[in-house]
mmJSON file of the N, C-alpha and C atoms, coordinates in Angstrom:
{"data_MODEL":{"atom_site":{
"group_PDB":["ATOM","ATOM","ATOM","ATOM","ATOM","ATOM","ATOM","ATOM","ATOM","ATOM","ATOM","ATOM","ATOM","ATOM","ATOM","ATOM","ATOM","ATOM","ATOM","ATOM","ATOM","ATOM","ATOM","ATOM","ATOM","ATOM","ATOM","ATOM","ATOM","ATOM","ATOM","ATOM","ATOM","ATOM","ATOM","ATOM","ATOM","ATOM","ATOM","ATOM","ATOM","ATOM","ATOM","ATOM","ATOM","ATOM","ATOM","ATOM","ATOM","ATOM","ATOM","ATOM","ATOM","ATOM","ATOM","ATOM","ATOM","ATOM","ATOM","ATOM","ATOM","ATOM","ATOM","ATOM","ATOM","ATOM","ATOM","ATOM","ATOM","ATOM","ATOM","ATOM","ATOM","ATOM","ATOM","ATOM","ATOM","ATOM","ATOM","ATOM","ATOM","ATOM","ATOM","ATOM","ATOM","ATOM","ATOM","ATOM","ATOM","ATOM","ATOM","ATOM","ATOM","ATOM","ATOM","ATOM","ATOM","ATOM","ATOM","ATOM","ATOM","ATOM","ATOM","ATOM","ATOM","ATOM","ATOM","ATOM","ATOM","ATOM","ATOM","ATOM","ATOM","ATOM","ATOM","ATOM","ATOM","ATOM","ATOM","ATOM","ATOM","ATOM","ATOM","ATOM","ATOM","ATOM","ATOM","ATOM","ATOM","ATOM","ATOM","ATOM","ATOM","ATOM","ATOM","ATOM","ATOM","ATOM","ATOM","ATOM","ATOM","ATOM","ATOM","ATOM","ATOM","ATOM","ATOM","ATOM","ATOM","ATOM","ATOM","ATOM","ATOM","ATOM","ATOM","ATOM","ATOM","ATOM","ATOM","ATOM","ATOM","ATOM","ATOM","ATOM","ATOM","ATOM","ATOM","ATOM","ATOM","ATOM","ATOM","ATOM","ATOM","ATOM","ATOM","ATOM","ATOM","ATOM","ATOM","ATOM","ATOM","ATOM","ATOM","ATOM","ATOM","ATOM","ATOM","ATOM","ATOM"],
"id":[1,2,3,4,5,6,7,8,9,10,11,12,13,14,15,16,17,18,19,20,21,22,23,24,25,26,27,28,29,30,31,32,33,34,35,36,37,38,39,40,41,42,43,44,45,46,47,48,49,50,51,52,53,54,55,56,57,58,59,60,61,62,63,64,65,66,67,68,69,70,71,72,73,74,75,76,77,78,79,80,81,82,83,84,85,86,87,88,89,90,91,92,93,94,95,96,97,98,99,100,101,102,103,104,105,106,107,108,109,110,111,112,113,114,115,116,117,118,119,120,121,122,123,124,125,126,127,128,129,130,131,132,133,134,135,136,137,138,139,140,141,142,143,144,145,146,147,148,149,150,151,152,153,154,155,156,157,158,159,160,161,162,163,164,165,166,167,168,169,170,171,172,173,174,175,176,177,178,179,180,181,182,183,184,185,186,187,188,189],
"type_symbol":["N","C","C","N","C","C","N","C","C","N","C","C","N","C","C","N","C","C","N","C","C","N","C","C","N","C","C","N","C","C","N","C","C","N","C","C","N","C","C","N","C","C","N","C","C","N","C","C","N","C","C","N","C","C","N","C","C","N","C","C","N","C","C","N","C","C","N","C","C","N","C","C","N","C","C","N","C","C","N","C","C","N","C","C","N","C","C","N","C","C","N","C","C","N","C","C","N","C","C","N","C","C","N","C","C","N","C","C","N","C","C","N","C","C","N","C","C","N","C","C","N","C","C","N","C","C","N","C","C","N","C","C","N","C","C","N","C","C","N","C","C","N","C","C","N","C","C","N","C","C","N","C","C","N","C","C","N","C","C","N","C","C","N","C","C","N","C","C","N","C","C","N","C","C","N","C","C","N","C","C","N","C","C","N","C","C","N","C","C"],
"label_atom_id":["N","CA","C","N","CA","C","N","CA","C","N","CA","C","N","CA","C","N","CA","C","N","CA","C","N","CA","C","N","CA","C","N","CA","C","N","CA","C","N","CA","C","N","CA","C","N","CA","C","N","CA","C","N","CA","C","N","CA","C","N","CA","C","N","CA","C","N","CA","C","N","CA","C","N","CA","C","N","CA","C","N","CA","C","N","CA","C","N","CA","C","N","CA","C","N","CA","C","N","CA","C","N","CA","C","N","CA","C","N","CA","C","N","CA","C","N","CA","C","N","CA","C","N","CA","C","N","CA","C","N","CA","C","N","CA","C","N","CA","C","N","CA","C","N","CA","C","N","CA","C","N","CA","C","N","CA","C","N","CA","C","N","CA","C","N","CA","C","N","CA","C","N","CA","C","N","CA","C","N","CA","C","N","CA","C","N","CA","C","N","CA","C","N","CA","C","N","CA","C","N","CA","C","N","CA","C","N","CA","C","N","CA","C","N","CA","C","N","CA","C"],
"label_alt_id":[null,null,null,null,null,null,null,null,null,null,null,null,null,null,null,null,null,null,null,null,null,null,null,null,null,null,null,null,null,null,null,null,null,null,null,null,null,null,null,null,null,null,null,null,null,null,null,null,null,null,null,null,null,null,null,null,null,null,null,null,null,null,null,null,null,null,null,null,null,null,null,null,null,null,null,null,null,null,null,null,null,null,null,null,null,null,null,null,null,null,null,null,null,null,null,null,null,null,null,null,null,null,null,null,null,null,null,null,null,null,null,null,null,null,null,null,null,null,null,null,null,null,null,null,null,null,null,null,null,null,null,null,null,null,null,null,null,null,null,null,null,null,null,null,null,null,null,null,null,null,null,null,null,null,null,null,null,null,null,null,null,null,null,null,null,null,null,null,null,null,null,null,null,null,null,null,null,null,null,null,null,null,null,null,null,null,null,null,null],
"label_comp_id":["MET","MET","MET","VAL","VAL","VAL","ASP","ASP","ASP","ARG","ARG","ARG","TYR","TYR","TYR","ILE","ILE","ILE","CYS","CYS","CYS","SER","SER","SER","PHE","PHE","PHE","CYS","CYS","CYS","GLY","GLY","GLY","GLU","GLU","GLU","ILE","ILE","ILE","LEU","LEU","LEU","GLU","GLU","GLU","PRO","PRO","PRO","GLY","GLY","GLY","THR","THR","THR","GLY","GLY","GLY","LYS","LYS","LYS","MET","MET","MET","PHE","PHE","PHE","VAL","VAL","VAL","ARG","ARG","ARG","ARG","ARG","ARG","ASP","ASP","ASP","GLY","GLY","GLY","THR","THR","THR","ILE","ILE","ILE","TYR","TYR","TYR","TYR","TYR","TYR","PHE","PHE","PHE","CYS","CYS","CYS","SER","SER","SER","SER","SER","SER","LYS","LYS","LYS","CYS","CYS","CYS","GLN","GLN","GLN","ASN","ASN","ASN","ASN","ASN","ASN","TYR","TYR","TYR","ARG","ARG","ARG","LEU","LEU","LEU","GLY","GLY","GLY","ARG","ARG","ARG","VAL","VAL","VAL","PRO","PRO","PRO","ARG","ARG","ARG","ARG","ARG","ARG","VAL","VAL","VAL","ARG","ARG","ARG","TRP","TRP","TRP","THR","THR","THR","ALA","ALA","ALA","ALA","ALA","ALA","GLY","GLY","GLY","ARG","ARG","ARG","ARG","ARG","ARG","ALA","ALA","ALA","ARG","ARG","ARG","GLY","GLY","GLY","LYS","LYS","LYS","GLU","GLU","GLU"],
"label_asym_id":["A","A","A","A","A","A","A","A","A","A","A","A","A","A","A","A","A","A","A","A","A","A","A","A","A","A","A","A","A","A","A","A","A","A","A","A","A","A","A","A","A","A","A","A","A","A","A","A","A","A","A","A","A","A","A","A","A","A","A","A","A","A","A","A","A","A","A","A","A","A","A","A","A","A","A","A","A","A","A","A","A","A","A","A","A","A","A","A","A","A","A","A","A","A","A","A","A","A","A","A","A","A","A","A","A","A","A","A","A","A","A","A","A","A","A","A","A","A","A","A","A","A","A","A","A","A","A","A","A","A","A","A","A","A","A","A","A","A","A","A","A","A","A","A","A","A","A","A","A","A","A","A","A","A","A","A","A","A","A","A","A","A","A","A","A","A","A","A","A","A","A","A","A","A","A","A","A","A","A","A","A","A","A","A","A","A","A","A","A"],
"label_entity_id":["1","1","1","1","1","1","1","1","1","1","1","1","1","1","1","1","1","1","1","1","1","1","1","1","1","1","1","1","1","1","1","1","1","1","1","1","1","1","1","1","1","1","1","1","1","1","1","1","1","1","1","1","1","1","1","1","1","1","1","1","1","1","1","1","1","1","1","1","1","1","1","1","1","1","1","1","1","1","1","1","1","1","1","1","1","1","1","1","1","1","1","1","1","1","1","1","1","1","1","1","1","1","1","1","1","1","1","1","1","1","1","1","1","1","1","1","1","1","1","1","1","1","1","1","1","1","1","1","1","1","1","1","1","1","1","1","1","1","1","1","1","1","1","1","1","1","1","1","1","1","1","1","1","1","1","1","1","1","1","1","1","1","1","1","1","1","1","1","1","1","1","1","1","1","1","1","1","1","1","1","1","1","1","1","1","1","1","1","1"],
"label_seq_id":[1,1,1,2,2,2,3,3,3,4,4,4,5,5,5,6,6,6,7,7,7,8,8,8,9,9,9,10,10,10,11,11,11,12,12,12,13,13,13,14,14,14,15,15,15,16,16,16,17,17,17,18,18,18,19,19,19,20,20,20,21,21,21,22,22,22,23,23,23,24,24,24,25,25,25,26,26,26,27,27,27,28,28,28,29,29,29,30,30,30,31,31,31,32,32,32,33,33,33,34,34,34,35,35,35,36,36,36,37,37,37,38,38,38,39,39,39,40,40,40,41,41,41,42,42,42,43,43,43,44,44,44,45,45,45,46,46,46,47,47,47,48,48,48,49,49,49,50,50,50,51,51,51,52,52,52,53,53,53,54,54,54,55,55,55,56,56,56,57,57,57,58,58,58,59,59,59,60,60,60,61,61,61,62,62,62,63,63,63],
"pdbx_PDB_ins_code":[null,null,null,null,null,null,null,null,null,null,null,null,null,null,null,null,null,null,null,null,null,null,null,null,null,null,null,null,null,null,null,null,null,null,null,null,null,null,null,null,null,null,null,null,null,null,null,null,null,null,null,null,null,null,null,null,null,null,null,null,null,null,null,null,null,null,null,null,null,null,null,null,null,null,null,null,null,null,null,null,null,null,null,null,null,null,null,null,null,null,null,null,null,null,null,null,null,null,null,null,null,null,null,null,null,null,null,null,null,null,null,null,null,null,null,null,null,null,null,null,null,null,null,null,null,null,null,null,null,null,null,null,null,null,null,null,null,null,null,null,null,null,null,null,null,null,null,null,null,null,null,null,null,null,null,null,null,null,null,null,null,null,null,null,null,null,null,null,null,null,null,null,null,null,null,null,null,null,null,null,null,null,null,null,null,null,null,null,null],
"Cartn_x":[292.167,291.378,290.232,289.036,287.856,287.569,287.322,287.026,285.619,285.47,284.153,283.838,282.655,282.254,281.145,280.967,279.924,278.906,277.63,276.555,276.677,276.604,276.779,275.595,274.443,273.283,273.061,272.933,272.541,273.724,274.887,276.068,276.282,275.477,275.668,276.815,277.407,278.5,277.905,278.447,277.989,278.758,278.058,278.706,279.255,280.341,280.907,279.907,279.776,278.867,277.457,277.212,275.882,275.946,274.795,274.708,274.945,274.902,275.112,276.148,276.902,277.869,277.387,277.346,276.9,278.047,278.425,279.534,278.979,279.185,278.723,279.695,279.271,280.104,281.412,281.414,282.647,283.595,283.188,284.06,283.809,282.838,282.533,281.824,282.212,281.65,280.762,279.535,278.588,278.243,278.136,277.727,276.397,275.464,274.147,273.881,273.315,273.044,271.707,270.772,269.443,268.853,267.748,267.051,266.414,266.113,265.565,266.551,267.811,268.846,269.088,269.102,269.354,268.242,266.994,265.875,265.836,266.169,266.217,267.305,268.439,269.51,269.047,268.373,267.878,266.857,266.058,265.061,265.69,266.973,267.685,267.55,267.188,267.022,268.388,268.439,269.662,269.652,270.687,270.694,270.538,270.954,270.808,269.354,268.49,267.08,266.215,266.799,266.056,266.353,265.298,265.457,266.242,266.101,266.672,268.124,268.721,270.119,271.037,272.288,273.259,273.466,273.506,273.677,272.45,271.279,270.054,269.979,270.445,270.464,271.474,272.631,273.627,273.097,272.366,271.843,270.799,270.077,269.052,269.584,270.873,271.476,271.161,270.795,270.475,271.711,272.764,274.014,275.179],
"Cartn_y":[111.994,110.789,110.822,110.659,110.657,109.227,109.063,107.734,107.31,106.057,105.493,104.503,104.616,103.758,102.82,101.75,100.771,100.852,100.837,100.884,99.681,99.937,98.871,97.915,98.325,97.447,96.739,97.5,96.86,96.491,97.087,96.713,97.527,98.568,99.408,100.382,100.827,101.796,103.195,103.957,105.329,106.281,107.141,108.179,109.244,109.892,110.941,112.057,112.458,113.541,113.086,111.779,111.278,110.346,110.033,109.066,109.672,108.809,109.218,108.316,108.894,108.14,108.096,106.905,106.725,106.116,106.762,106.276,105.855,104.591,104.106,104.528,104.354,104.769,104.005,102.776,101.993,102.324,103.254,103.704,103.03,102.116,101.46,102.438,102.443,103.379,102.609,103.124,102.549,103.615,103.214,104.115,103.63,104.561,104.214,105.046,104.381,105.073,105.797,105.344,105.947,105.772,106.475,106.331,104.957,104.336,102.976,102.003,102.103,101.238,101.564,102.837,103.259,102.776,102.895,102.461,100.944,100.217,98.762,98.324,99.03,98.723,99.009,100.142,100.493,99.492,98.927,97.933,96.585,96.433,95.206,94.119,94.485,93.492,93.005,91.753,91.131,91.251,91.821,92.003,90.71,89.57,88.297,87.886,88.373,87.982,88.973,90.087,91.08,90.826,90.66,90.191,91.137,92.444,93.389,93.749,93.26,93.569,92.607,92.991,92.13,90.836,90.923,89.715,88.816,89.404,88.62,87.909,88.563,87.93,86.795,86.99,85.922,84.723,85.007,83.929,83.099,83.707,82.987,82.399,82.619,82.035,82.806,84.099,84.892,85.527,85.671,86.255,85.357],
"Cartn_z":[42.616,42.458,43.465,42.964,43.819,44.263,45.573,46.094,45.703,45.362,45.072,46.182,46.731,47.829,47.372,48.113,47.839,48.963,48.604,49.591,50.523,51.818,52.799,52.834,52.309,52.338,51.01,49.915,48.655,47.776,47.972,47.197,45.935,45.692,44.508,44.713,43.602,43.661,43.812,44.759,44.985,44.087,43.402,42.612,43.562,43.194,44.057,44.299,45.56,45.92,46.24,46.256,46.57,47.763,48.326,49.414,50.775,51.774,53.159,53.804,54.737,55.507,56.947,57.543,58.919,59.701,60.815,61.637,62.986,63.341,64.633,65.725,66.972,68.097,68.184,67.671,67.725,66.572,65.687,64.61,63.278,63.205,61.93,61.01,59.757,58.78,57.81,57.618,56.671,55.644,54.391,53.314,52.772,52.566,52.041,50.799,49.767,48.513,48.562,49.406,49.448,50.84,51.063,52.343,52.447,51.31,51.291,51.942,51.559,52.13,53.595,53.914,55.284,56.214,55.799,56.628,56.773,55.726,55.834,56.8,56.814,57.768,59.194,59.397,60.734,61.251,60.347,60.735,61.067,60.789,61.132,60.089,58.882,57.824,57.332,56.966,56.467,54.943,54.336,52.873,52.082,52.624,51.908,51.75,52.616,52.564,51.801,51.362,50.589,49.12,48.321,46.943,46.043,46.215,45.256,45.538,46.607,46.887,46.133,46.004,45.315,46.089,47.424,48.236,48.136,48.042,47.893,46.565,45.52,44.199,44.151,44.798,44.854,45.657,46.746,47.588,46.842,45.916,45.161,43.862,43.553,42.359,41.08,41.189,40.009,39.403,40.163,39.644,39.953],
"occupancy":[1.0,1.0,1.0,1.0,1.0,1.0,1.0,1.0,1.0,1.0,1.0,1.0,1.0,1.0,1.0,1.0,1.0,1.0,1.0,1.0,1.0,1.0,1.0,1.0,1.0,1.0,1.0,1.0,1.0,1.0,1.0,1.0,1.0,1.0,1.0,1.0,1.0,1.0,1.0,1.0,1.0,1.0,1.0,1.0,1.0,1.0,1.0,1.0,1.0,1.0,1.0,1.0,1.0,1.0,1.0,1.0,1.0,1.0,1.0,1.0,1.0,1.0,1.0,1.0,1.0,1.0,1.0,1.0,1.0,1.0,1.0,1.0,1.0,1.0,1.0,1.0,1.0,1.0,1.0,1.0,1.0,1.0,1.0,1.0,1.0,1.0,1.0,1.0,1.0,1.0,1.0,1.0,1.0,1.0,1.0,1.0,1.0,1.0,1.0,1.0,1.0,1.0,1.0,1.0,1.0,1.0,1.0,1.0,1.0,1.0,1.0,1.0,1.0,1.0,1.0,1.0,1.0,1.0,1.0,1.0,1.0,1.0,1.0,1.0,1.0,1.0,1.0,1.0,1.0,1.0,1.0,1.0,1.0,1.0,1.0,1.0,1.0,1.0,1.0,1.0,1.0,1.0,1.0,1.0,1.0,1.0,1.0,1.0,1.0,1.0,1.0,1.0,1.0,1.0,1.0,1.0,1.0,1.0,1.0,1.0,1.0,1.0,1.0,1.0,1.0,1.0,1.0,1.0,1.0,1.0,1.0,1.0,1.0,1.0,1.0,1.0,1.0,1.0,1.0,1.0,1.0,1.0,1.0,1.0,1.0,1.0,1.0,1.0,1.0],
"B_iso_or_equiv":[0.0,0.0,0.0,0.0,0.0,0.0,0.0,0.0,0.0,0.0,0.0,0.0,0.0,0.0,0.0,0.0,0.0,0.0,0.0,0.0,0.0,0.0,0.0,0.0,0.0,0.0,0.0,0.0,0.0,0.0,0.0,0.0,0.0,0.0,0.0,0.0,0.0,0.0,0.0,0.0,0.0,0.0,0.0,0.0,0.0,0.0,0.0,0.0,0.0,0.0,0.0,0.0,0.0,0.0,0.0,0.0,0.0,0.0,0.0,0.0,0.0,0.0,0.0,0.0,0.0,0.0,0.0,0.0,0.0,0.0,0.0,0.0,0.0,0.0,0.0,0.0,0.0,0.0,0.0,0.0,0.0,0.0,0.0,0.0,0.0,0.0,0.0,0.0,0.0,0.0,0.0,0.0,0.0,0.0,0.0,0.0,0.0,0.0,0.0,0.0,0.0,0.0,0.0,0.0,0.0,0.0,0.0,0.0,0.0,0.0,0.0,0.0,0.0,0.0,0.0,0.0,0.0,0.0,0.0,0.0,0.0,0.0,0.0,0.0,0.0,0.0,0.0,0.0,0.0,0.0,0.0,0.0,0.0,0.0,0.0,0.0,0.0,0.0,0.0,0.0,0.0,0.0,0.0,0.0,0.0,0.0,0.0,0.0,0.0,0.0,0.0,0.0,0.0,0.0,0.0,0.0,0.0,0.0,0.0,0.0,0.0,0.0,0.0,0.0,0.0,0.0,0.0,0.0,0.0,0.0,0.0,0.0,0.0,0.0,0.0,0.0,0.0,0.0,0.0,0.0,0.0,0.0,0.0,0.0,0.0,0.0,0.0,0.0,0.0],
"pdbx_formal_charge":[null,null,null,null,null,null,null,null,null,null,null,null,null,null,null,null,null,null,null,null,null,null,null,null,null,null,null,null,null,null,null,null,null,null,null,null,null,null,null,null,null,null,null,null,null,null,null,null,null,null,null,null,null,null,null,null,null,null,null,null,null,null,null,null,null,null,null,null,null,null,null,null,null,null,null,null,null,null,null,null,null,null,null,null,null,null,null,null,null,null,null,null,null,null,null,null,null,null,null,null,null,null,null,null,null,null,null,null,null,null,null,null,null,null,null,null,null,null,null,null,null,null,null,null,null,null,null,null,null,null,null,null,null,null,null,null,null,null,null,null,null,null,null,null,null,null,null,null,null,null,null,null,null,null,null,null,null,null,null,null,null,null,null,null,null,null,null,null,null,null,null,null,null,null,null,null,null,null,null,null,null,null,null,null,null,null,null,null,null],
"auth_seq_id":[1,1,1,2,2,2,3,3,3,4,4,4,5,5,5,6,6,6,7,7,7,8,8,8,9,9,9,10,10,10,11,11,11,12,12,12,13,13,13,14,14,14,15,15,15,16,16,16,17,17,17,18,18,18,19,19,19,20,20,20,21,21,21,22,22,22,23,23,23,24,24,24,25,25,25,26,26,26,27,27,27,28,28,28,29,29,29,30,30,30,31,31,31,32,32,32,33,33,33,34,34,34,35,35,35,36,36,36,37,37,37,38,38,38,39,39,39,40,40,40,41,41,41,42,42,42,43,43,43,44,44,44,45,45,45,46,46,46,47,47,47,48,48,48,49,49,49,50,50,50,51,51,51,52,52,52,53,53,53,54,54,54,55,55,55,56,56,56,57,57,57,58,58,58,59,59,59,60,60,60,61,61,61,62,62,62,63,63,63],
"auth_comp_id":["MET","MET","MET","VAL","VAL","VAL","ASP","ASP","ASP","ARG","ARG","ARG","TYR","TYR","TYR","ILE","ILE","ILE","CYS","CYS","CYS","SER","SER","SER","PHE","PHE","PHE","CYS","CYS","CYS","GLY","GLY","GLY","GLU","GLU","GLU","ILE","ILE","ILE","LEU","LEU","LEU","GLU","GLU","GLU","PRO","PRO","PRO","GLY","GLY","GLY","THR","THR","THR","GLY","GLY","GLY","LYS","LYS","LYS","MET","MET","MET","PHE","PHE","PHE","VAL","VAL","VAL","ARG","ARG","ARG","ARG","ARG","ARG","ASP","ASP","ASP","GLY","GLY","GLY","THR","THR","THR","ILE","ILE","ILE","TYR","TYR","TYR","TYR","TYR","TYR","PHE","PHE","PHE","CYS","CYS","CYS","SER","SER","SER","SER","SER","SER","LYS","LYS","LYS","CYS","CYS","CYS","GLN","GLN","GLN","ASN","ASN","ASN","ASN","ASN","ASN","TYR","TYR","TYR","ARG","ARG","ARG","LEU","LEU","LEU","GLY","GLY","GLY","ARG","ARG","ARG","VAL","VAL","VAL","PRO","PRO","PRO","ARG","ARG","ARG","ARG","ARG","ARG","VAL","VAL","VAL","ARG","ARG","ARG","TRP","TRP","TRP","THR","THR","THR","ALA","ALA","ALA","ALA","ALA","ALA","GLY","GLY","GLY","ARG","ARG","ARG","ARG","ARG","ARG","ALA","ALA","ALA","ARG","ARG","ARG","GLY","GLY","GLY","LYS","LYS","LYS","GLU","GLU","GLU"],
"auth_asym_id":["A","A","A","A","A","A","A","A","A","A","A","A","A","A","A","A","A","A","A","A","A","A","A","A","A","A","A","A","A","A","A","A","A","A","A","A","A","A","A","A","A","A","A","A","A","A","A","A","A","A","A","A","A","A","A","A","A","A","A","A","A","A","A","A","A","A","A","A","A","A","A","A","A","A","A","A","A","A","A","A","A","A","A","A","A","A","A","A","A","A","A","A","A","A","A","A","A","A","A","A","A","A","A","A","A","A","A","A","A","A","A","A","A","A","A","A","A","A","A","A","A","A","A","A","A","A","A","A","A","A","A","A","A","A","A","A","A","A","A","A","A","A","A","A","A","A","A","A","A","A","A","A","A","A","A","A","A","A","A","A","A","A","A","A","A","A","A","A","A","A","A","A","A","A","A","A","A","A","A","A","A","A","A","A","A","A","A","A","A"],
"auth_atom_id":["N","CA","C","N","CA","C","N","CA","C","N","CA","C","N","CA","C","N","CA","C","N","CA","C","N","CA","C","N","CA","C","N","CA","C","N","CA","C","N","CA","C","N","CA","C","N","CA","C","N","CA","C","N","CA","C","N","CA","C","N","CA","C","N","CA","C","N","CA","C","N","CA","C","N","CA","C","N","CA","C","N","CA","C","N","CA","C","N","CA","C","N","CA","C","N","CA","C","N","CA","C","N","CA","C","N","CA","C","N","CA","C","N","CA","C","N","CA","C","N","CA","C","N","CA","C","N","CA","C","N","CA","C","N","CA","C","N","CA","C","N","CA","C","N","CA","C","N","CA","C","N","CA","C","N","CA","C","N","CA","C","N","CA","C","N","CA","C","N","CA","C","N","CA","C","N","CA","C","N","CA","C","N","CA","C","N","CA","C","N","CA","C","N","CA","C","N","CA","C","N","CA","C","N","CA","C","N","CA","C","N","CA","C","N","CA","C","N","CA","C"],
"pdbx_PDB_model_num":[1,1,1,1,1,1,1,1,1,1,1,1,1,1,1,1,1,1,1,1,1,1,1,1,1,1,1,1,1,1,1,1,1,1,1,1,1,1,1,1,1,1,1,1,1,1,1,1,1,1,1,1,1,1,1,1,1,1,1,1,1,1,1,1,1,1,1,1,1,1,1,1,1,1,1,1,1,1,1,1,1,1,1,1,1,1,1,1,1,1,1,1,1,1,1,1,1,1,1,1,1,1,1,1,1,1,1,1,1,1,1,1,1,1,1,1,1,1,1,1,1,1,1,1,1,1,1,1,1,1,1,1,1,1,1,1,1,1,1,1,1,1,1,1,1,1,1,1,1,1,1,1,1,1,1,1,1,1,1,1,1,1,1,1,1,1,1,1,1,1,1,1,1,1,1,1,1,1,1,1,1,1,1,1,1,1,1,1,1]
}}}
């Protein structure tokens, strides 16, 4: 069984063999589907305030 992960920033499902895994010094694991998500996380952006993320769509009442 192949594990399926969810992008830590946008909330999309990662296909097996794609994406990046980032491990912080405290042991927290983040999965990113693209460099777009990874760079937005590095910039300190909150996913609820970004329109195209799943959390942003939920915050605006679109889903």
